[in-house]
PAZAPA-4460 file (N, C-alpha, C; in steps of 0.05 Angstrom, whole numbers, plus 32768, in hexadecimal, padded with zeros to 4 digits):
% residues 195
    n_x    n_y    n_z   ca_x   ca_y   ca_z    c_x    c_y    c_z   seq   type   mol
   7A5D   8200   7BD5   7A70   81FA   7BC0   7A8B   81FD   7BCC     1      M     A
   7A9F   81EC   7BC1   7AB9   81ED   7BCD   7ACB   8201   7BC0     2      E     A
   7AC6   821B   7BC7   7AD8   8231   7BC0   7AD5   8246   7BD5     3      F     A
   7AE9   8255   7BD6   7AEA   826C   7BEA   7AE2   8285   7BDF     4      S     A
   7AD4   8296   7BEE   7ACC   82B0   7BE4   7AD8   82C5   7BF4     5      G     A
   7AE5   82D9   7BE7   7AF5   82EF   7BF3   7AE8   8308   7BE8     6      A     A
   7AE1   831A   7BFB   7AD9   8334   7BF2   7AEF   8348   7BFA     7      V     A
   7AF8   8358   7BE5   7B0E   836B   7BEA   7B03   8386   7BF1     8      L     A
   7B0B   8390   7C09   7AFE   83A8   7C13   7B15   83BA   7C1E     9      A     A
   7B2E   83B7   7C13   7B44   83C6   7C1B   7B4A   83E1   7C10    10      G     A
   7B39   83EA   7BFD   7B3F   8404   7BEE   7B3A   841B   7C02    11      G     A
   7B46   8431   7BFA   7B40   8449   7C08   7B29   8459   7C02    12      R     A
   7B1A   8450   7BED   7B00   845D   7BE6   7B03   847B   7BE2    13      S     A
   7B19   8484   7BD6   7B1D   84A2   7BD3   7B08   84AF   7BC0    14      K     A
   7B03   84A1   7BA9   7AEF   84AC   7B97   7AD2   84AA   7BA2    15      R     A
   7ACD   8496   7BB2   7AB3   8492   7BBC   7AAF   84A3   7BD4    16      F     A
   7AC2   84AA   7BE4   7ABF   84BF   7BF9   7AB9   84B2   7C13    17      G     A
   7AB3   849A   7C14   7AAF   848C   7C2F   7AB3   846D   7C2C    18      Q     A
   7AB4   845E   7C41   7AB8   8442   7C40   7AA2   8434   7C2F    19      D     A
   7AAA   842A   7C19   7A97   841E   7C06   7A8A   8404   7C12    20      K     A
   7A9B   83F4   7C20   7A91   83DB   7C2A   7A79   83E0   7C3D    21      A     A
   7A79   83F6   7C4D   7A65   83FC   7C5F   7A4E   840E   7C54    22      R     A
   7A50   8417   7C3A   7A3F   842B   7C30   7A23   841A   7C2C    23      Y     A
   7A0D   8426   7C37   79F4   841B   7C37   79E6   8421   7C1D    24      V     A
   79E0   840E   7C0D   79D1   8413   7BF3   79BA   83FE   7BF2    25      W     A
   79A0   840B   7BF0   7989   83FB   7BEF   7986   83EA   7C08    26      R     A
   798E   83F6   7C1E   798A   83E9   7C38   799E   83D8   7C44    27      G     A
   79B5   83D4   7C33   79CB   83C3   7C3E   79E4   83CD   7C36    28      R     A
   79F9   83C7   7C44   7A16   83CE   7C3E   7A1D   83C0   7C24    29      P     A
   7A2D   83CF   7C13   7A36   83C4   7BF9   7A44   83A8   7BFE    30      L     A
   7A53   83A6   7C12   7A64   838D   7C16   7A50   8377   7C1E    31      A     A
   7A38   837C   7C2A   7A25   8368   7C30   7A1B   835C   7C17    32      A     A
   7A16   836A   7C02   7A0D   8361   7BE8   7A20   834C   7BDE    33      Y     A
   7A39   8355   7BDD   7A4E   8343   7BD1   7A53   832A   7BE2    34      V     A
   7A51   832C   7BFC   7A53   8314   7C0E   7A3C   8301   7C09    35      L     A
   7A25   830D   7C05   7A0C   82FD   7BFF   7A10   82EE   7BE4    36      E     A
   7A1B   82FD   7BD1   7A1D   82EF   7BB8   7A31   82D5   7BBA    37      S     A
   7A42   82D6   7BCE   7A54   82BF   7BD3   7A4B   82AC   7BE7    38      L     A
   7A31   82AC   7BEB   7A26   829C   7C01   7A2A   827D   7BFD    39      R     A
   7A2F   8275   7BE4   7A33   8258   7BDE   7A51   8250   7BE1    40      E     A
   7A62   8264   7BE6   7A7E   825F   7BED   7A81   824B   7C05    41      A     A
   7A95   823C   7C05   7A99   822B   7C1E   7AA3   823B   7C35    42      D     A
   7AB1   8251   7C2F   7ABB   8265   7C42   7AB9   8280   7C35    43      E     A
   7AB5   8294   7C46   7AB5   82B1   7C3D   7AC6   82C1   7C52    44      R     A
   7AD3   82D4   7C46   7AE3   82E7   7C57   7AE7   8300   7C48    45      F     A
   7AEF   8314   7C57   7AF4   8330   7C4D   7B13   8333   7C4F    46      I     A
   7B1F   8341   7C3B   7B3A   834A   7C3B   7B39   8369   7C3C    47      V     A
   7B43   8373   7C54   7B42   838F   7C5A   7B54   8397   7C6E    48      A     A
   7B5C   83B2   7C6F   7B6E   83BC   7C82   7B61   83C7   7C9A    49      G     A
   7B46   83C2   7C9D   7B38   83CB   7CB5   7B24   83B4   7CBE    50      R     A
   7B19   83B6   7CD5   7B07   83A0   7CDE   7AEC   83A5   7CD4    51      P     A
   7ADC   8390   7CCE   7AC0   8392   7CC5   7AB1   837D   7CD4    52      Y     A
   7AAD   837F   7CEF   7AA1   836C   7D00   7A83   8368   7CF8    53      P     A
   7A76   837E   7CEC   7A59   837C   7CE5   7A54   8367   7CD1    54      E     A
   7A67   835E   7CC1   7A61   834C   7CAC   7A63   832F   7CB3    55      F     A
   7A6E   8329   7CCB   7A6D   830F   7CD7   7A7E   82F9   7CC9    56      G     A
   7A92   8304   7CBA   7AA7   82EF   7CAD   7AC1   82F8   7CB4    57      V     A
   7AD6   82E8   7CB4   7AF1   82EF   7CBA   7AFA   8307   7CA7    58      P     A
   7B0C   8316   7CB3   7B19   832E   7CA3   7B36   8329   7CA6    59      V     A
   7B45   832A   7C8D   7B61   8328   7C8E   7B6E   8341   7C81    60      F     A
   7B85   8349   7C8A   7B94   835F   7C7E   7BA3   8355   7C68    61      G     A
   7BB0   8368   7C58   7BC4   8360   7C42   7BDA   8353   7C4D    62      D     A
   7BE1   833D   7C41   7BFB   832F   7C49   7C13   8340   7C3F    63      V     A
   7C10   8349   7C27   7C25   835B   7C1C   7C17   8376   7C14    64      V     A
   7C17   8388   7C28   7C08   83A1   7C21   7C16   83B4   7C0C    65      P     A
   7C05   83C7   7C02   7C12   83DC   7BF1   7C0D   83D8   7BD4    66      G     A
   7C00   83C3   7BCD   7BFB   83BD   7BAF   7BDE   83BE   7BA8    67      A     A
   7BCF   83CF   7BB4   7BB4   83D4   7BAD   7BA2   83B8   7BAC    68      D     A
   7B92   83B6   7B97   7B81   839F   7B96   7B90   8385   7B93    69      S     A
   7BA8   8386   7B87   7BB9   836E   7B84   7BC2   8365   7B9F    70      L     A
   7BC8   8376   7BB2   7BCC   836D   7BCE   7BB4   835E   7BDB    71      S     A
   7B9B   8369   7BD4   7B84   835B   7BDD   7B81   833F   7BD1    72      G     A
   7B85   833F   7BB8   7B80   8325   7BAA   7B95   8311   7BB4    73      L     A
   7BAD   831B   7BB6   7BC3   8308   7BC1   7BBC   82FD   7BDC    74      H     A
   7BB2   830E   7BEE   7BAC   8307   7C09   7B94   82F4   7C07    75      S     A
   7B83   82F7   7BF7   7B6B   82E3   7BF4   7B76   82C8   7BED    76      A     A
   7B88   82C6   7BDC   7B95   82AF   7BD4   7BA4   82A1   7BEB    77      L     A
   7BB0   82B1   7BFB   7BC0   82A7   7C12   7BAB   829A   7C27    78      V     A
   7B96   82A9   7C2C   7B84   82A1   7C41   7B6F   828C   7C3B    79      H     A
   7B6A   8287   7C21   7B55   8276   7C18   7B5C   8259   7C1E    80      A     A
   7B48   8249   7C26   7B4B   822D   7C2A   7B49   821A   7C12    81      R     A
   7B3D   8226   7BFE   7B35   8215   7BE7   7B47   821D   7BD0    82      H     A
   7B48   820A   7BBC   7B58   820D   7BA3   7B4F   8225   7B93    83      D     A
   7B34   822A   7B91   7B28   823E   7B82   7B1F   8254   7B94    84      W     A
   7B24   826D   7B8F   7B1C   8285   7B9F   7B0D   8298   7B8E    85      V     A
   7AF3   829D   7B97   7AE4   82B4   7B89   7AEB   82CC   7B96    86      A     A
   7AF6   82DF   7B87   7B01   82F9   7B92   7AEF   830F   7B85    87      V     A
   7AE3   831F   7B99   7ACE   8332   7B91   7AD4   834E   7B9E    88      A     A
   7AD4   8364   7B90   7AD5   837E   7B9B   7ABD   8383   7BAD    89      A     A
   7ABF   8392   7BC1   7AA9   8397   7BD4   7A94   83AA   7BC7    90      C     A
   7A99   83B7   7BB0   7A87   83CA   7BA4   7A7A   83C1   7B8C    91      D     A
   7A74   83A6   7B8B   7A66   8399   7B72   7A4C   838D   7B7D    92      L     A
   7A38   839F   7B84   7A20   8392   7B92   7A0D   8383   7B81    93      P     A
   7A11   8381   7B67   7A01   8372   7B53   7A0A   8355   7B4F    94      R     A
   7A20   834D   7B5B   7A27   8332   7B5A   7A13   8320   7B68    95      L     A
   7A11   8307   7B5F   79FC   82F6   7B6A   7A09   82DA   7B6D    96      T     A
   79FA   82CA   7B7E   7A04   82AE   7B81   7A04   82A0   7B67    97      P     A
   79F0   82A4   7B56   79EF   8299   7B3C   7A08   829F   7B29    98      A     A
   7A0F   82B9   7B2B   7A28   82C0   7B1B   7A40   82B0   7B26    99      Y     A
   7A43   82AD   7B40   7A5B   829F   7B4A   7A5A   8281   7B42   100      W     A
   7A40   8277   7B45   7A3E   825A   7B3C   7A45   8256   7B1F   101      A     A
   7A3C   8268   7B0E   7A43   8267   7AF0   7A62   8269   7AEE   102      Y     A
   7A6E   827C   7AFA   7A8B   827F   7AF7   7A9A   8267   7B04   103      M     A
   7A90   825C   7B1A   7A9D   8244   7B25   7A9B   822D   7B12   104      F     A
   7A85   822A   7B05   7A82   8214   7AF1   7A97   8216   7ADB   105      A     A
   7A9F   822F   7AD4   7AB4   8232   7AC0   7AD1   8229   7ACA   106      Q     A
   7AD4   8225   7AE3   7AEE   821F   7AEF   7AF2   8201   7AE8   107      T     A
   7ADE   81F1   7AE3   7AE1   81D5   7ADF   7AEF   81CF   7AC5   108      R     A
   7AEE   81E1   7AB1   7AFB   81DC   7A99   7B12   81F2   7A94   109      T     A
   7B17   8201   7AA7   7B2B   8217   7AA3   7B49   8208   7AA3   110      A     A
   7B58   8212   7A91   7B74   8208   7A8D   7B87   8219   7A9C   111      E     A
   7B80   8232   7AA1   7B92   8244   7AB0   7B8A   8246   7ACC   112      G     A
   7B95   825A   7ADA   7B92   825D   7AF5   7B7C   8270   7AFE   113      L     A
   7B6C   827A   7AEB   7B57   828E   7AF2   7B41   828D   7ADD   114      A     A
   7B29   8294   7AE6   7B10   8297   7AD7   7B07   82B3   7ADB   115      V     A
   7B08   82C3   7AC6   7B02   82E0   7AC8   7AEC   82E8   7AB4   116      V     A
   7AD9   82F9   7ABD   7AC4   8303   7AAC   7ACE   831A   7A9A   117      A     A
   7AC3   831B   7A83   7AC4   8334   7A74   7AAD   8346   7A7A   118      E     A
   7AB2   835E   7A7E   7A9C   8373   7A82   7A8D   837D   7A6A   119      G     A
   7A7A   838E   7A6C   7A6D   8399   7A57   7A7C   83AA   7A43   120      P     A
   7A92   83B5   7A4C   7AA2   83C5   7A3A   7AB9   83B7   7A2D   121      T     A
   7ABA   839B   7A33   7AD0   838B   7A28   7AE7   838A   7A3B   122      G     A
   7AEA   8399   7A51   7AFF   8397   7A64   7AF8   837E   7A76   123      W     A
   7B0C   8373   7A81   7B08   835C   7A93   7AFF   8367   7AB1   124      I     A
   7AF3   8356   7ABF   7AEC   835D   7ADB   7AFC   834B   7AEC   125      E     A
   7B14   8353   7AF5   7B26   8342   7B05   7B1D   8340   7B23   126      P     A
   7B0B   8352   7B2B   7B02   8350   7B47   7AE4   8345   7B49   127      L     A
   7ADE   8334   7B36   7AC6   8325   7B36   7ACD   830A   7B29   128      A     A
   7AE0   82FD   7B34   7AEF   82E7   7B25   7AF6   82D0   7B38   129      A     A
   7AFD   82BB   7B2C   7B09   82A4   7B3A   7B26   82A2   7B35   130      F     A
   7B36   829C   7B4A   7B52   8297   7B48   7B5A   827D   7B57   131      Y     A
   7B6D   826E   7B4C   7B78   8257   7B5A   7B8B   8261   7B6F   132      R     A
   7B8B   8254   7B85   7B9E   8259   7B9A   7BBA   8257   7B91   133      K     A
   7BBF   8245   7B7E   7BD9   8241   7B72   7BE7   825B   7B68   134      D     A
   7BD4   826F   7B63   7BDF   8288   7B56   7BED   829A   7B6C   135      L     A
   7BEC   8292   7B85   7BF5   82A3   7B9B   7C13   82AC   7B98   136      E     A
   7C26   829A   7B8F   7C41   82A2   7B8D   7C47   82B5   7B75   137      P     A
   7C36   82B0   7B5F   7C37   82C2   7B49   7C2E   82DF   7B51   138      V     A
   7C1A   82E1   7B60   7C0E   82FA   7B68   7C24   8308   7B7B   139      A     A
   7C30   82F8   7B8D   7C44   8303   7BA0   7C5D   830E   7B90   140      R     A
   7C63   8300   7B7B   7C7C   8308   7B6C   7C75   8321   7B5C   141      E     A
   7C5E   8322   7B53   7C54   833B   7B43   7C54   8353   7B56   142      Q     A
   7C4C   8350   7B6F   7C4C   8365   7B82   7C6B   836D   7B87   143      I     A
   7C7B   835A   7B8A   7C98   8361   7B90   7CA5   8370   7B78   144      A     A
   7C9A   836B   7B60   7CA3   837B   7B49   7C99   8397   7B47   145      R     A
   7C84   839E   7B56   7C76   83B6   7B57   7C62   83B9   7B41   146      G     A
   7C5B   83A3   7B35   7C47   83A4   7B20   7C2B   839F   7B2D   147      D     A
   7C1B   83B5   7B2E   7C02   83B2   7B3D   7BE9   83AB   7B2B   148      L     A
   7BEE   83A7   7B12   7BD7   83A3   7AFF   7BCA   8387   7B00   149      F     A
   7BB0   8384   7B07   7BA4   836C   7B09   7BA3   835D   7AEF   150      L     A
   7BA2   836E   7ADA   7BA0   8363   7ABF   7BB9   8353   7AB9   151      K     A
   7BD2   8359   7AC3   7BE8   834B   7ABF   7BE7   8330   7ACF   152      H     A
   7BDB   832F   7AE5   7BD7   8315   7AF5   7BC5   8304   7AE4   153      L     A
   7BAF   830F   7ADB   7B9B   82FF   7ACB   7BAA   82F3   7AB3   154      V     A
   7BBB   8303   7AA7   7BC9   82F9   7A90   7BDD   82E1   7A96   155      E     A
   7BEB   82E7   7AAE   7BFF   82D2   7AB7   7BF0   82B6   7ABF   156      A     A
   7BD6   82BB   7AC8   7BC7   82A4   7AD0   7BBC   8295   7AB7   157      A     A
   7BBE   829F   7AA0   7BB4   8293   7A87   7B94   828F   7A8C   158      R     A
   7B87   82A4   7A95   7B6B   82A2   7A9C   7B58   829B   7A87   159      A     A
   7B45   828D   7A8E   7B2F   8289   7A7B   7B1C   82A3   7A7E   160      S     A
   7B14   82AE   7A68   7B05   82C5   7A68   7AE8   82BE   7A60   161      I     A
   7AD4   82C5   7A72   7AB8   82BE   7A6C   7AAE   82D7   7A5E   162      V     A
   7AA4   82D4   7A44   7A9B   82EC   7A36   7A83   82F8   7A40   163      P     A
   7A80   8314   7A3E   7A68   8323   7A46   7A50   8318   7A38   164      W     A
   7A54   830F   7A20   7A3C   8305   7A10   7A2F   82EE   7A1E   165      S     A
   7A3E   82E0   7A2F   7A32   82C8   7A3E   7A26   82D2   7A58   166      E     A
   7A33   82E7   7A64   7A29   82F0   7A7E   7A12   8302   7A7D   167      L     A
   7A11   8315   7A6B   79FB   832A   7A69   79E1   831E   7A69   168      A     A
   79DB   8308   7A56   79C0   82FE   7A56   79B7   82EE   7A70   169      P     A
   79CB   82E4   7A7D   79C5   82D5   7A97   79C2   82E8   7AAE   170      R     A
   79D3   82FC   7AB1   79D4   830B   7ACA   79CD   8329   7AC7   171      F     A
   79C7   8333   7AAE   79C0   834E   7AAB   79D5   8360   7AA5   172      G     A
   79CD   8378   7A97   79E3   838B   7A8E   79EF   8399   7AA5   173      A     A
   79E2   8399   7ABE   79EE   83A7   7AD4   79FE   8397   7AE7   174      G     A
   7A05   837F   7AE0   7A14   836C   7AF1   7A2C   8379   7AFE   175      L     A
   7A3D   8386   7AEF   7A54   8391   7AFB   7A52   83B0   7B03   176      F     A
   7A3A   83B7   7B0C   7A36   83D2   7B16   7A4D   83D6   7B2B   177      L     A
   7A5C   83EB   7B27   7A74   83EE   7B37   7A72   840B   7B45   178      N     A
   7A74   840B   7B60   7A6F   8421   7B70   7A8A   842F   7B74   179      A     A
   7A97   843A   7B5F   7AAF   8449   7B63   7AA9   8464   7B6F   180      N     A
   7A93   846F   7B66   7A8C   8489   7B72   7A6D   8488   7B7A   181      R     A
   7A67   8498   7B8D   7A4D   8497   7B9A   7A38   849B   7B83   182      L     A
   7A3F   84AC   7B6D   7A2C   84B1   7B58   7A25   8497   7B4A   183      E     A
   7A38   8485   7B48   7A32   846C   7B39   7A1A   845D   7B45   184      D     A
   7A18   845F   7B60   79FF   8451   7B6E   79E6   8462   7B6A   185      L     A
   79EB   847D   7B6B   79D3   848E   7B68   79C9   848B   7B4D   186      V     A
   79D8   8489   7B38   79D0   8487   7B1D   79C0   846C   7B19   187      R     A
   79C8   8458   7B2A   79BA   843E   7B28   79A0   843B   7B36   188      S     A
   7997   8451   7B43   7981   844E   7B55   7967   8444   7B49   189      A     A
   7964   844A   7B2F   794B   8441   7B22   794D   8427   7B15   190      D     A
   7964   841B   7B16   7967   8400   7B0B   795D   83E9   7B1D   191      E     A
   7959   83D4   7B11   794D   83BC   7B21   7962   83B4   7B35   192      Q     A
   795B   83AE   7B4E   796E   83A3   7B61   7978   8389   7B59   193      P     A
   798F   8381   7B64   7999   8367   7B5D   7987   8351   7B63   194      P     A
   7988   833D   7B51   7975   8325   7B56   7985   830C   7B5D   195      G     A
***
């Protein structure tokens, strides 16, 4: 498919206690699950402040550092070759190729510059979303203002929001399992693995 896939792995993982991208869960590093979910992308790369040679994809640092996930998202837009960029956090191991295909299909009718999923609690999931490369100067200007909230970029993009009621029946209630803390993964040990 003609979109770029970017995995953000630039966080310090303070709450997790170790490098999340490399943490082995069910036999594979977390970032490997996310990269695999993006296997249909025309190109894949990681945005991080450290090398990850074991994943076999290019790794780019932040173009404008210091703005947390917004720096990573901005860098993904800078480095992507295609108009639409799938941006994923490295700690979402339940994302699947089918999820990205479904979200990419929504870009065909999107009027704004992003397609973002709603999560099970009603909050949006800005790091499991598609962004148009055209959004790069908007992200850069937001960083320059010192506004680090991804939600504000999503609003500026006039994003299409894909409701959770559409996603849950297709991809399961655990789609956005997020490994913020090691306990998050331990608690999910009895759940079905990603399909």
